[in-house]
N, CA, C and O atoms as a MOPAC input file, in Angstrom:
PM7 MOZYME 1SCF
protein

 N     83.13400 1    79.91400 1    98.37300 1
 C     84.44600 1    79.38600 1    97.86500 1
 C     85.29100 1    79.91900 1    98.87600 1
 O     86.17600 1    79.08200 1    98.70000 1
 N     85.81900 1    80.74900 1    99.94600 1
 C     86.69900 1    81.53600 1   100.46000 1
 C     86.65600 1    80.30700 1   101.51100 1
 O     87.78600 1    79.84500 1   101.66700 1
 N     85.75500 1    79.71100 1   102.20500 1
 C     85.99200 1    78.55200 1   103.03600 1
 C     86.57100 1    77.14700 1   102.85900 1
 O     87.10600 1    76.41900 1   103.69500 1
 N     86.25400 1    76.89000 1   101.16300 1
 C     87.01700 1    75.77000 1   100.83400 1
 C     88.39000 1    75.95600 1   100.24300 1
 O     89.11500 1    74.97100 1   100.10000 1
 N     88.85700 1    77.35900 1    99.83500 1
 C     90.25200 1    77.54800 1    99.72600 1
 C     90.70200 1    77.60800 1   100.94400 1
 O     91.88600 1    77.28400 1   100.85300 1
 N     90.41900 1    77.86600 1   102.19600 1
 C     91.38500 1    78.19200 1   103.56000 1
 C     91.05600 1    76.78200 1   103.93800 1
 O     91.94700 1    76.54200 1   104.75200 1
 N     90.23600 1    75.57500 1   103.83500 1
 C     90.25000 1    74.25400 1   104.12300 1
 C     91.24500 1    73.75700 1   103.45900 1
 O     92.08200 1    73.06800 1   104.04300 1
 N     91.32600 1    74.01300 1   102.16000 1
 C     92.37900 1    73.40400 1   101.50100 1
 C     93.79700 1    73.85300 1   101.86500 1
 O     94.79900 1    73.23400 1   101.50900 1
 N     93.80600 1    74.47700 1   102.27400 1
 C     95.00100 1    75.47800 1   102.54100 1
 C     95.40500 1    74.85400 1   103.73900 1
 O     96.53700 1    74.37800 1   103.64900 1
 N     94.78400 1    74.67800 1   104.97500 1
 C     95.01700 1    74.27500 1   106.19500 1
 C     95.52500 1    72.79200 1   105.85800 1
 O     96.69100 1    72.39800 1   105.83900 1
 N     94.18000 1    71.96400 1   105.55800 1
 C     94.91400 1    70.81900 1   105.05900 1
 C     96.30200 1    70.43600 1   104.19900 1
 O     97.17900 1    69.57900 1   104.31100 1
 N     96.06100 1    71.37900 1   103.41400 1
 C     97.67800 1    71.03300 1   102.66300 1
 C     98.61100 1    71.37400 1   103.50900 1
 O     99.67900 1    70.76200 1   103.49100 1
 N     98.38500 1    72.43600 1   104.43100 1
 C     99.93500 1    72.70700 1   105.26500 1
 C     99.97900 1    71.65700 1   106.43600 1
 O    101.12300 1    71.48800 1   106.85900 1
 N     99.11000 1    70.99000 1   106.99400 1
 C     98.85300 1    70.14700 1   107.90400 1
 C     99.78100 1    68.81900 1   107.31000 1
 O    100.75400 1    68.30700 1   107.86500 1
 N     99.08600 1    68.39300 1   105.85500 1
 C     99.82700 1    67.30700 1   105.62900 1
 C    101.27000 1    67.43400 1   105.48800 1
 O    102.06100 1    66.54200 1   105.79600 1
 N    101.66200 1    68.83700 1   104.90100 1
 C    103.35200 1    69.00600 1   104.88700 1
 C    104.21800 1    69.22900 1   106.01600 1
 O    105.44900 1    69.23400 1   105.98500 1
 N    103.29300 1    69.45900 1   107.26200 1
 C    103.88500 1    69.30100 1   108.82600 1
 C    104.03300 1    67.98100 1   108.76700 1
 O    105.22400 1    67.79100 1   109.01400 1
 N    103.46400 1    66.87000 1   108.56700 1
 C    103.06000 1    65.50900 1   108.84000 1
 C    104.44700 1    64.95900 1   108.05800 1
 O    105.26200 1    64.13100 1   108.46600 1
 N    104.43200 1    65.63800 1   106.91200 1
 C    105.72000 1    64.69700 1   106.03100 1
 C    107.03200 1    65.26700 1   106.07100 1
 O    108.04900 1    64.78100 1   105.57500 1
 N    106.92000 1    66.36700 1   106.72000 1
 C    108.17000 1    67.21400 1   106.93800 1
 C    108.52700 1    66.52700 1   108.66800 1
 O    109.66500 1    66.62000 1   109.12900 1
 N    107.63400 1    66.01000 1   109.28600 1
 C    108.13100 1    65.17300 1   110.49800 1
 C    108.48600 1    63.70400 1   110.32300 1
 O    109.34000 1    63.20700 1   111.05700 1
 N    107.87300 1    62.98500 1   109.38600 1
 C    108.19300 1    61.95700 1   109.14300 1
 C    109.23200 1    61.45800 1   107.87700 1
 O    109.56400 1    60.28000 1   107.74200 1
 N    109.72100 1    62.64200 1   106.90800 1
 C    110.68400 1    62.06500 1   105.77200 1
 C    111.82700 1    62.30900 1   106.49500 1
 O    112.00000 1    63.43900 1   106.95200 1
 N    112.64700 1    61.42700 1   106.67900 1
 C    114.22100 1    61.30400 1   107.02800 1
 C    115.02300 1    62.32600 1   106.24900 1
 O    115.93300 1    62.94900 1   106.79600 1
 N    114.61900 1    62.54900 1   104.66800 1
 C    115.49500 1    63.15200 1   104.15200 1
 C    115.05600 1    65.07600 1   104.71400 1
 O    115.70900 1    65.95200 1   104.14600 1
 N    114.52400 1    65.29700 1   105.24400 1
 C    113.77800 1    67.00900 1   105.98300 1
 C    114.33900 1    66.55500 1   106.98100 1
 O    113.72900 1    66.94800 1   107.97500 1
 N    115.21900 1    65.90500 1   107.25300 1
 C    115.87500 1    66.19500 1   108.86500 1
 C    117.23900 1    67.07900 1   108.88100 1
 O    118.28000 1    66.78300 1   109.46700 1
 N    117.04000 1    67.98300 1   108.26900 1
 C    117.99600 1    69.23800 1   108.10300 1
 C    117.18800 1    70.30600 1   108.15700 1
 O    115.97700 1    70.46400 1   108.30600 1
 N    118.52700 1    71.31500 1   107.93600 1
 C    117.90300 1    72.76400 1   108.33600 1
 C    117.04700 1    73.27100 1   107.51700 1
 O    116.75800 1    74.43500 1   107.79400 1
 N    116.38200 1    72.71100 1   106.34900 1
 C    115.62600 1    72.96100 1   105.32800 1
 C    114.73300 1    72.84500 1   105.47300 1
 O    113.87000 1    73.56200 1   104.96700 1
 N    114.45900 1    71.63600 1   106.43300 1
 C    113.48900 1    70.82400 1   106.80000 1
 C    112.86800 1    71.67700 1   108.15400 1
 O    111.70600 1    72.08100 1   108.09600 1
 N    113.70400 1    71.93100 1   109.38100 1
 C    113.12600 1    73.09400 1   109.78400 1
 C    112.74700 1    74.38400 1   109.47700 1
 O    111.96400 1    74.97900 1   110.21800 1
 N    113.10800 1    74.79200 1   108.68200 1
 C    112.54500 1    76.37500 1   107.94400 1
 C    111.32100 1    75.67400 1   107.73000 1
 O    110.48200 1    75.60000 1   108.62800 1
 N    111.13900 1    75.10100 1   106.49300 1
 C    109.74100 1    74.50100 1   106.02100 1
 C    108.80700 1    74.34100 1   107.21900 1
 O    107.71000 1    74.89100 1   107.30900 1
 N    109.50900 1    73.30600 1   108.38600 1
 C    108.04400 1    72.88900 1   109.07800 1
 C    107.41000 1    74.58400 1   109.63400 1
 O    106.26800 1    75.03800 1   109.56800 1
 N    108.75500 1    75.23900 1   110.20100 1
 C    108.31700 1    76.26300 1   111.27500 1
 C    106.92000 1    77.38200 1   110.19500 1
 O    105.90000 1    77.99500 1   110.51200 1
 N    107.61100 1    77.15000 1   108.98000 1
 C    106.55900 1    78.07700 1   107.92500 1
 C    105.27400 1    77.68000 1   107.22700 1
 O    104.39400 1    78.31900 1   106.65000 1
 N    105.55300 1    75.95800 1   107.57200 1
 C    104.45800 1    75.42300 1   107.52500 1
 C    103.31800 1    75.26700 1   108.85900 1
 O    102.29400 1    74.59900 1   108.71200 1
 N    103.60300 1    75.88900 1   110.00900 1
 C    103.12600 1    75.83200 1   110.88500 1
 C    102.33700 1    77.14600 1   111.22600 1
 O    101.28800 1    77.23700 1   111.86400 1
 N    103.27200 1    78.38900 1   110.51100 1
 C    102.38800 1    79.61200 1   110.31800 1
 C    101.52300 1    79.51300 1   109.47400 1
 O    100.40400 1    79.93200 1   109.76700 1
 N    101.78800 1    78.84900 1   107.97600 1
 C    100.57600 1    78.65100 1   107.06800 1
 C     99.40400 1    78.48900 1   107.48300 1
 O     98.37700 1    79.15800 1   107.35900 1
 N     99.75300 1    77.11200 1   108.21900 1
 C     98.39600 1    76.35400 1   108.66900 1
 C     97.80600 1    77.19100 1   110.01000 1
 O     96.71900 1    76.66300 1   110.24000 1
 N     98.02400 1    78.19900 1   110.93900 1
 C     97.87000 1    79.01400 1   112.00600 1
 C     97.00300 1    80.34200 1   111.16600 1
 O     96.15100 1    81.05800 1   111.69200 1
 N     97.51300 1    80.43100 1   109.66500 1
 C     96.71200 1    81.82800 1   109.22500 1
 C     95.37000 1    81.32400 1   108.36200 1
 O     94.37900 1    82.03100 1   108.17900 1
 N     95.53900 1    79.94100 1   107.86100 1
 C     94.44400 1    79.24300 1   107.45500 1
 C     93.44200 1    79.18200 1   107.70000 1
 O     92.43400 1    79.51500 1   107.07800 1
 N     93.69900 1    78.41000 1   109.37100 1
 C     92.76500 1    77.97000 1   110.12000 1
 C     91.87800 1    79.31600 1   110.63500 1
 O     90.65100 1    79.39200 1   110.69800 1
 N     92.84500 1    80.32600 1   110.97500 1
 C     91.97900 1    81.45500 1   111.28000 1
 C     91.01200 1    81.87800 1   110.25100 1
 O     89.89300 1    82.21200 1   110.64000 1
 N     91.30900 1    81.91400 1   108.88000 1
 C     90.42800 1    82.30700 1   108.01900 1
 C     89.25400 1    81.26800 1   108.02000 1
 O     88.08300 1    81.61300 1   108.17900 1
 N     89.60200 1    80.13300 1   107.85500 1
 C     88.42100 1    79.06000 1   107.35400 1
 C     87.77700 1    78.79500 1   108.83700 1
 O     86.75500 1    78.11100 1   108.89100 1
 N     88.38200 1    79.34900 1   110.11000 1
 C     87.01100 1    78.92600 1   110.93300 1
 C     86.76100 1    80.10200 1   111.81700 1
 O     85.92100 1    79.98300 1   112.70900 1
 N     87.41100 1    81.23700 1   111.65800 1
 C     86.89900 1    82.31800 1   112.13700 1
 C     86.72600 1    83.56600 1   111.03200 1
 O     85.77600 1    84.33500 1   111.17800 1
 N     87.71200 1    83.75900 1   109.86800 1
 C     86.97500 1    84.94000 1   109.44500 1
 C     85.83700 1    84.50500 1   108.36300 1
 O     85.18400 1    85.48900 1   108.01600 1
 N     85.42800 1    83.30500 1   107.74400 1
 C     84.90000 1    82.88800 1   106.86700 1
 C     83.37800 1    83.06400 1   107.69300 1
 O     82.50000 1    83.78100 1   107.21300 1
 N     83.15900 1    82.20700 1   109.18500 1
 C     81.96500 1    82.86500 1   109.74700 1
 C     81.64300 1    84.11500 1   110.41300 1
 O     80.52300 1    84.26400 1   110.90100 1
 N     82.43200 1    84.93300 1   110.47000 1
 C     82.58400 1    86.68600 1   110.59300 1
 C     81.66400 1    87.00300 1   109.45400 1
 O     80.53200 1    87.37700 1   109.76200 1
 N     81.98500 1    86.90900 1   108.14300 1
 C     81.77400 1    87.22600 1   107.04800 1
 C     79.84100 1    86.83900 1   106.72700 1
 O     78.90800 1    87.61400 1   106.51800 1
 N     79.89500 1    85.02700 1   106.84000 1
 C     78.84300 1    84.80900 1   106.36800 1
 C     77.82100 1    84.56100 1   107.67700 1
 O     76.73800 1    84.36200 1   107.12600 1
 N     77.60600 1    84.47200 1   109.12200 1
 C     77.10400 1    84.22800 1   110.13000 1
 C     76.97800 1    85.41800 1   110.95600 1
 O     77.89600 1    86.23200 1   111.05700 1
 N     75.85100 1    85.53600 1   111.55400 1
 C     75.96100 1    86.57300 1   112.46300 1
 C     75.84100 1    86.27700 1   113.84200 1
 O     74.82400 1    86.42600 1   114.51900 1
 N     76.99300 1    85.82700 1   114.23700 1
 C     77.32100 1    85.74900 1   115.99400 1
 C     78.16400 1    86.91600 1   116.52800 1
 O     79.25700 1    87.30400 1   116.11500 1
 N     77.41400 1    87.39500 1   117.54300 1
 C     77.60100 1    88.74300 1   117.99200 1
 C     78.89500 1    88.23700 1   118.86100 1
 O     79.79700 1    89.06900 1   118.96000 1
 N     79.11400 1    86.83900 1   119.57100 1
 C     80.72700 1    86.80700 1   119.93600 1
 C     82.10700 1    86.89200 1   119.03800 1
 O     83.20400 1    87.10100 1   119.55500 1
 N     81.89200 1    86.69200 1   117.53800 1
 C     83.01800 1    87.17100 1   117.07500 1
 C     83.01400 1    88.41600 1   116.44900 1
 O     83.87300 1    88.86500 1   115.69100 1
 N     81.99100 1    88.93300 1   116.82300 1
 C     82.60700 1    90.62000 1   116.61400 1
 C     83.12400 1    91.43700 1   117.81300 1
 O     83.68700 1    92.52400 1   117.69200 1
 N     82.88100 1    90.81500 1   118.98300 1
 C     83.56700 1    91.52600 1   120.08100 1
 C     84.97300 1    92.11300 1   120.30200 1
 O     85.72500 1    91.28000 1   119.79700 1
 N     85.60600 1    92.97900 1   120.72900 1
 C     86.53700 1    93.58500 1   119.95300 1
 C     87.85000 1    92.69700 1   120.64500 1
 O     88.86800 1    92.29400 1   120.08200 1
 N     87.41500 1    92.54900 1   122.11500 1
 C     89.05100 1    91.63400 1   122.45900 1
 C     88.93900 1    90.52400 1   121.88600 1
 O     90.01100 1    89.99800 1   121.58600 1
 N     87.51500 1    89.67900 1   121.48300 1
 C     87.96600 1    88.87000 1   120.41300 1
 C     88.81700 1    89.07000 1   119.23600 1
 O     89.85700 1    88.46100 1   118.98800 1
 N     88.23300 1    90.03900 1   118.50100 1
 C     88.99100 1    90.39300 1   117.28000 1
 C     90.38200 1    90.82400 1   117.09700 1
 O     91.06100 1    90.48300 1   116.12800 1
 N     90.79700 1    91.59500 1   118.06300 1
 C     91.98700 1    91.75500 1   118.97700 1
 C     92.61100 1    90.63300 1   119.14600 1
 O     93.51100 1    90.58500 1   118.30800 1
 N     92.60100 1    89.84400 1   119.69800 1
 C     93.51200 1    88.30100 1   119.49500 1
 C     93.52000 1    87.68600 1   118.55300 1
 O     94.58500 1    87.07300 1   118.47100 1
 N     92.67600 1    87.44400 1   117.49900 1
 C     92.66400 1    87.03300 1   116.57000 1
 C     93.40600 1    87.74700 1   115.51100 1
 O     94.14400 1    87.16900 1   114.71300 1
 N     93.25500 1    88.63700 1   115.52300 1
 C     94.05700 1    89.87100 1   115.01700 1
 C     95.50900 1    89.67300 1   115.21100 1
 O     96.20600 1    89.49800 1   114.21100 1
 N     95.98300 1    89.68100 1   116.26500 1
 C     96.97300 1    89.64800 1   116.64800 1
 C     97.95200 1    88.09100 1   115.75900 1
 O     99.04900 1    88.09600 1   115.20100 1
 N     96.94200 1    86.92400 1   115.98200 1
 C     96.93400 1    85.91400 1   115.53000 1
 C     97.77900 1    85.51400 1   114.43700 1
 O     98.74200 1    84.78100 1   114.21400 1
 N     96.82600 1    86.49000 1   113.72100 1
 C     96.70000 1    86.92700 1   111.99100 1
 C     98.15900 1    87.25000 1   111.84100 1
 O     98.86600 1    86.50500 1   111.16300 1
 N     98.47400 1    87.92500 1   112.21400 1
 C     99.58400 1    89.31900 1   111.86900 1
 C    100.70200 1    88.32900 1   112.72100 1
 O    101.83800 1    88.52900 1   112.29200 1
 N    100.67700 1    87.79000 1   113.30400 1
 C    102.13700 1    86.83500 1   114.05800 1
 C    102.54400 1    85.58900 1   113.11500 1
 O    103.61000 1    84.98800 1   112.98100 1
 N    101.06600 1    85.41200 1   112.41700 1
 C    101.25500 1    84.03300 1   111.28200 1
 C    101.66100 1    84.79900 1   109.87200 1
 O    102.33200 1    84.25700 1   108.99400 1
 N    101.31900 1    85.69300 1   109.82400 1
 C    101.60600 1    86.48600 1   108.42500 1
 C    103.60500 1    86.94200 1   108.79500 1
 O    104.55200 1    86.63200 1   108.07200 1
 N    103.65700 1    87.66100 1   110.01200 1
 C    104.83900 1    87.92600 1   109.90000 1
 C    106.23900 1    86.89000 1   109.84900 1
 O    107.31700 1    87.10400 1   109.29600 1
 N    105.61700 1    85.24600 1   110.93800 1
 C    106.79500 1    84.51100 1   110.40100 1
 C    106.72900 1    84.33500 1   109.01000 1
 O    107.66900 1    84.52500 1   108.23800 1
 N    105.11900 1    83.81400 1   108.57800 1
 C    105.41700 1    83.40000 1   106.92300 1
 C    106.89900 1    84.53400 1   106.18000 1
 O    107.93800 1    84.19900 1   105.61100 1
 N    106.49300 1    85.53200 1   106.44000 1
 C    107.40500 1    86.63500 1   105.74400 1
 C    108.92200 1    86.42000 1   106.43400 1
 O    109.88000 1    86.70600 1   105.71600 1
 N    109.05900 1    86.16600 1   107.13600 1
 C    110.81900 1    85.55300 1   107.91800 1
 C    111.37000 1    84.91500 1   107.24000 1
 O    112.45700 1    84.94900 1   106.66400 1
 N    110.14700 1    83.96000 1   107.34900 1
 C    110.45000 1    82.17500 1   107.14400 1
 C    110.90600 1    82.24900 1   105.73400 1
 O    111.95000 1    81.65100 1   105.47400 1
 N    110.26300 1    82.91900 1   104.72700 1
 C    110.66300 1    82.94400 1   103.39100 1
 C    112.05600 1    83.80400 1   103.00300 1
 O    112.69400 1    83.61900 1   101.96600 1
 N    112.36900 1    84.70100 1   103.96000 1
 C    113.50400 1    85.22200 1   103.75900 1
 C    114.77800 1    84.15200 1   104.56500 1
 O    115.84200 1    84.14400 1   103.94600 1
 N    114.75000 1    83.44100 1   105.61500 1
 C    115.60500 1    82.43700 1   105.96500 1
 C    115.45700 1    81.41500 1   104.71800 1
 O    116.37000 1    81.04800 1   103.97900 1
 N    114.58000 1    81.17600 1   104.67900 1
 C    114.54000 1    79.87200 1   103.32600 1
 C    115.58600 1    80.35000 1   101.99600 1
 O    116.46900 1    79.63900 1   101.51800 1
 N    115.23100 1    81.71700 1   101.56200 1
 C    115.95800 1    81.97300 1   100.51300 1
 C    117.87100 1    82.13800 1   101.03700 1
 O    118.83500 1    81.61300 1   100.48000 1
 N    117.86500 1    82.77500 1   101.89500 1
 C    119.47500 1    82.63700 1   102.08900 1
 C    119.75000 1    81.20100 1   102.70300 1
 O    120.90400 1    80.95900 1   103.05600 1
 N    118.84300 1    80.30100 1   102.84500 1
 C    119.33300 1    78.59600 1   103.47700 1
 C    119.70400 1    78.38400 1   101.74400 1
 O    120.79100 1    77.93100 1   101.38600 1
 N    118.71300 1    78.75400 1   100.85500 1
 C    118.52300 1    77.61300 1    99.50000 1
 C    119.94900 1    78.65700 1    98.90400 1
 O    120.65600 1    78.04900 1    98.10000 1
 N    120.34400 1    79.91900 1    99.17800 1
 C    121.10900 1    80.65800 1    98.39200 1
 C    122.64100 1    80.37400 1    98.82900 1
 O    123.63800 1    80.45700 1    98.11200 1
 N    122.57600 1    80.06000 1   100.03100 1
 C    123.74900 1    79.46300 1   100.66600 1
 C    124.27700 1    77.99600 1   100.49100 1
 O    125.43900 1    77.71700 1   100.78700 1
 N    123.46000 1    77.13400 1   100.03800 1
 C    124.00400 1    75.83600 1    99.59300 1
 C    124.03600 1    76.06500 1    98.31900 1
 O    124.59200 1    75.05500 1    97.88700 1
 N    123.75600 1    76.86700 1    97.25700 1
 C    123.89100 1    76.88700 1    95.97400 1
 C    125.61900 1    77.64300 1    96.01900 1
 O    126.63300 1    77.01100 1    95.72300 1
 N    125.60200 1    78.75600 1    96.35400 1
 C    126.64200 1    79.68300 1    95.83300 1
 C    127.44600 1    79.80900 1    96.78800 1
 O    128.32600 1    80.59800 1    96.44400 1
 N    127.67500 1    79.26200 1    98.30900 1
 C    128.31800 1    79.11200 1    99.41200 1
 C    128.65800 1    77.54600 1   100.04500 1
 O    128.93600 1    77.41900 1   101.23700 1
 N    128.61700 1    76.64600 1    99.32900 1
 C    128.38100 1    75.33100 1   100.05500 1
 C    129.23100 1    74.70400 1   100.63200 1
 O    128.93800 1    73.55700 1   100.97000 1
 N    130.71600 1    75.28900 1   100.97900 1
 C    131.63000 1    75.24700 1   102.11300 1
 C    131.23300 1    76.17300 1   103.54500 1
 O    131.71200 1    76.06800 1   104.67500 1
 N    130.19500 1    77.08800 1   103.03900 1
 C    130.27100 1    77.59600 1   104.06800 1
 C    129.01100 1    76.96000 1   104.92400 1
 O    128.96000 1    76.97900 1   106.15300 1
 N    127.86300 1    76.31300 1   103.94100 1
 C    126.66700 1    76.00000 1   104.40000 1
 C    126.43600 1    74.91700 1   105.44200 1
 O    125.23700 1    74.95300 1   105.72100 1
 N    127.11800 1    73.87200 1   106.21400 1
 C    126.95300 1    73.00000 1   106.73000 1
 C    127.31000 1    73.74900 1   108.19600 1
 O    126.91800 1    73.25100 1   109.25100 1
 N    128.11800 1    75.03600 1   108.15700 1
 C    128.50100 1    75.68500 1   109.32600 1
 C    127.56000 1    76.62800 1   109.17400 1
 O    126.92700 1    76.50300 1   110.22200 1
 N    127.02700 1    77.52100 1   108.54300 1
 C    125.59500 1    78.17500 1   108.71500 1
 C    124.88500 1    77.63300 1   109.12200 1
 O    124.72800 1    77.67500 1   110.34200 1
 N    124.10300 1    76.86100 1   108.33700 1
 C    123.00700 1    76.28600 1   108.39200 1
 C    122.96500 1    74.75500 1   109.09600 1
 O    122.32200 1    73.84700 1   108.56900 1
 N    123.56100 1    74.60900 1   110.08300 1
 C    123.28400 1    73.32300 1   110.59600 1
 C    122.10800 1    73.30800 1   111.23100 1
 O    121.33700 1    74.26500 1   111.15200 1
 N    121.79900 1    72.06000 1   112.03700 1
 C    120.31100 1    72.06600 1   112.27200 1
 C    120.09500 1    72.58500 1   113.44700 1
 O    118.90000 1    72.78700 1   113.66400 1
 N    120.91500 1    72.91900 1   114.41300 1
 C    120.87200 1    73.32200 1   115.61700 1
 C    120.86600 1    74.85100 1   115.53900 1
 O    120.24200 1    75.49000 1   116.38700 1
 N    121.67900 1    75.59400 1   114.34400 1
 C    121.47000 1    76.92000 1   114.15100 1
 C    119.90400 1    77.39900 1   113.21600 1
 O    119.43600 1    78.53700 1   113.17900 1
 N    119.34400 1    76.18700 1   112.54700 1
 C    118.11400 1    76.36900 1   111.84200 1
 C    117.32200 1    76.32500 1   113.01200 1
 O    116.47400 1    77.21700 1   113.00200 1
 N    117.29900 1    75.70300 1   113.88100 1
 C    116.27600 1    75.78600 1   115.05200 1
 C    116.21300 1    77.27300 1   115.48200 1
 O    115.33600 1    78.11800 1   115.30500 1
 N    117.51700 1    77.33600 1   116.15400 1
 C    117.54900 1    79.23000 1   116.54900 1
 C    116.83800 1    80.24900 1   115.48000 1
 O    115.93900 1    81.02200 1   115.81200 1
 N    117.27600 1    80.16200 1   114.37400 1
 C    116.89100 1    80.69300 1   113.26300 1
 C    115.46600 1    80.70000 1   113.23600 1
 O    115.04600 1    81.85300 1   113.15300 1
 N    114.64600 1    79.91200 1   113.27300 1
 C    113.15200 1    79.65300 1   113.52900 1
 C    112.80300 1    80.08300 1   114.50000 1
 O    111.83100 1    80.82700 1   114.36800 1
 N    113.27600 1    79.92200 1   115.81100 1
 C    112.57800 1    80.54400 1   117.29800 1
 C    112.84500 1    81.44600 1   116.94200 1
 O    111.72100 1    81.94500 1   116.89000 1
 N    113.80000 1    82.55700 1   116.43400 1
 C    113.78500 1    84.25200 1   116.52000 1
 C    113.18600 1    84.38000 1   115.38200 1
 O    113.15200 1    85.59900 1   115.21200 1
 N    112.50800 1    83.69500 1   114.16600 1
 C    111.56900 1    84.65000 1   113.53800 1
 C    109.91100 1    84.34200 1   114.41700 1
 O    108.94100 1    85.04600 1   114.13600 1
 N    109.85700 1    83.69100 1   115.02000 1
 C    108.72700 1    83.75200 1   116.07100 1
 C    109.13400 1    84.34500 1   116.91300 1
 O    108.15000 1    84.91300 1   117.38700 1
 N    110.03100 1    84.63200 1   117.49000 1
 C    110.10200 1    85.61900 1   118.38900 1
 C    110.49300 1    87.28800 1   117.66300 1
 O    110.70700 1    88.06300 1   118.59500 1
 N    110.56900 1    87.67400 1   116.90300 1
 C    110.64100 1    88.92100 1   116.06000 1
 C    109.24800 1    89.07300 1   115.46900 1
 O    108.78400 1    90.18200 1   115.20500 1
 N    108.55200 1    87.86500 1   115.25700 1
 C    106.88000 1    88.46600 1   115.28500 1
 C    106.18300 1    88.24900 1   116.22600 1
 O    105.00500 1    88.42900 1   115.91800 1
 N    106.34300 1    87.87400 1   117.49000 1
 C    105.17400 1    87.67300 1   118.83300 1
 C    105.83600 1    89.43900 1   119.32800 1
 O    105.33500 1    90.54500 1   119.12400 1
 N    107.03200 1    89.06900 1   119.97400 1
 C    107.46100 1    90.60600 1   120.50800 1
 C    106.65900 1    92.04600 1   120.22800 1
 O    105.77000 1    92.62000 1   120.85600 1
 N    107.49200 1    92.41700 1   118.80700 1
 C    106.74100 1    93.61400 1   118.50700 1
 C    105.30400 1    93.59800 1   118.03700 1
 O    104.79600 1    94.71300 1   117.91800 1
 N    104.86400 1    92.98700 1   117.86800 1
 C    102.96900 1    92.64400 1   117.69400 1
 C    102.21700 1    92.75500 1   119.13600 1
 O    101.11800 1    93.24100 1   119.40600 1
 N    102.94900 1    92.29000 1   119.75800 1
 C    102.61300 1    91.89400 1   121.57000 1
 C    102.36100 1    93.70600 1   121.87500 1
 O    101.37500 1    94.30200 1   122.30700 1
 N    103.54800 1    94.14200 1   121.49100 1
 C    103.62500 1    95.41900 1   122.26400 1
 C    102.29300 1    96.57900 1   121.95800 1
 O    102.01400 1    97.51600 1   122.70700 1
 N    101.59000 1    96.23500 1   120.67700 1
 C    100.53600 1    96.70100 1   120.39100 1
 C     98.85600 1    95.93700 1   121.10600 1
 O     97.77100 1    96.51300 1   121.02600 1
 N     98.99700 1    95.07800 1   121.51300 1
 C     98.18500 1    95.14200 1   122.81100 1
 C     97.91200 1    95.20600 1   123.86100 1
 O     96.99100 1    94.75700 1   124.54200 1
 N     99.28200 1    96.17300 1   124.14100 1
 C     99.40900 1    96.86700 1   125.24300 1
 C     99.18300 1    98.47800 1   125.37500 1
 O     98.76100 1    99.14300 1   126.32100 1
 N     99.53300 1    98.77600 1   124.34100 1
 C     99.55400 1   100.44800 1   123.77700 1
 C     97.64500 1   100.56300 1   123.80800 1
 O     96.72300 1    99.85000 1   123.40800 1
 N     97.77500 1   101.91500 1   124.53900 1
 C     96.42100 1   101.75900 1   124.73900 1
 C     95.31800 1   102.83600 1   123.36400 1
 O     94.10100 1   103.01900 1   123.34600 1
 N     96.18400 1   103.23400 1   122.59100 1
 C     95.57500 1   103.85800 1   121.76700 1
 C     94.99400 1   102.67800 1   120.57000 1
 O     94.01900 1   102.95100 1   119.86900 1
 N     95.69900 1   101.40700 1   120.45400 1
 C     95.32100 1   100.67000 1   119.71600 1
 C     93.96000 1   100.14400 1   119.83400 1
 O     93.68500 1    99.52300 1   118.80800 1
 N     92.88000 1   100.14600 1   120.78500 1
 C     91.91100 1    99.43800 1   120.99100 1
 C     90.84600 1    99.94600 1   120.32600 1
 O     90.68900 1   101.14700 1   120.10800 1
 N     89.94000 1    98.88300 1   119.92100 1
 C     88.37200 1    99.65700 1   119.45600 1
 C     87.59800 1    99.96800 1   120.18500 1
 O     87.27700 1    99.31200 1   121.17600 1
 N     87.08200 1   101.15000 1   119.81500 1
 C     86.28000 1   101.93300 1   120.94100 1
 C     85.06600 1   101.75900 1   119.98700 1
 O     83.96300 1   102.20600 1   120.30300 1

């Protein structure tokens, strides 16, 4: 059941990515933020579908290797962090469009939204990557 749910999430997010890229109405700041979040969601669902489910159901030794688990865990945390940051950015985007419409076009231009999406990925990757360098975070 877990595989079917994660596979549904994976393909649903792939569909969202394709629709955002092809819909002219999504060529705005909200579309940029939604695209970034859909990529992170898709990554997280892919990891659960193609790594976690086989890890739980099959007895492949290479899935249990500490260096593999570390890298996969790092990727899951990055995707999770990007999703959380994207929710905050999208909430602020919607709040600004409703309660401060005169500021919206200046604050959430497409260029600024791209910078904001890049910032969410940076804030997710850099702090979590530090833990890969710290020796006490290794599995023994």
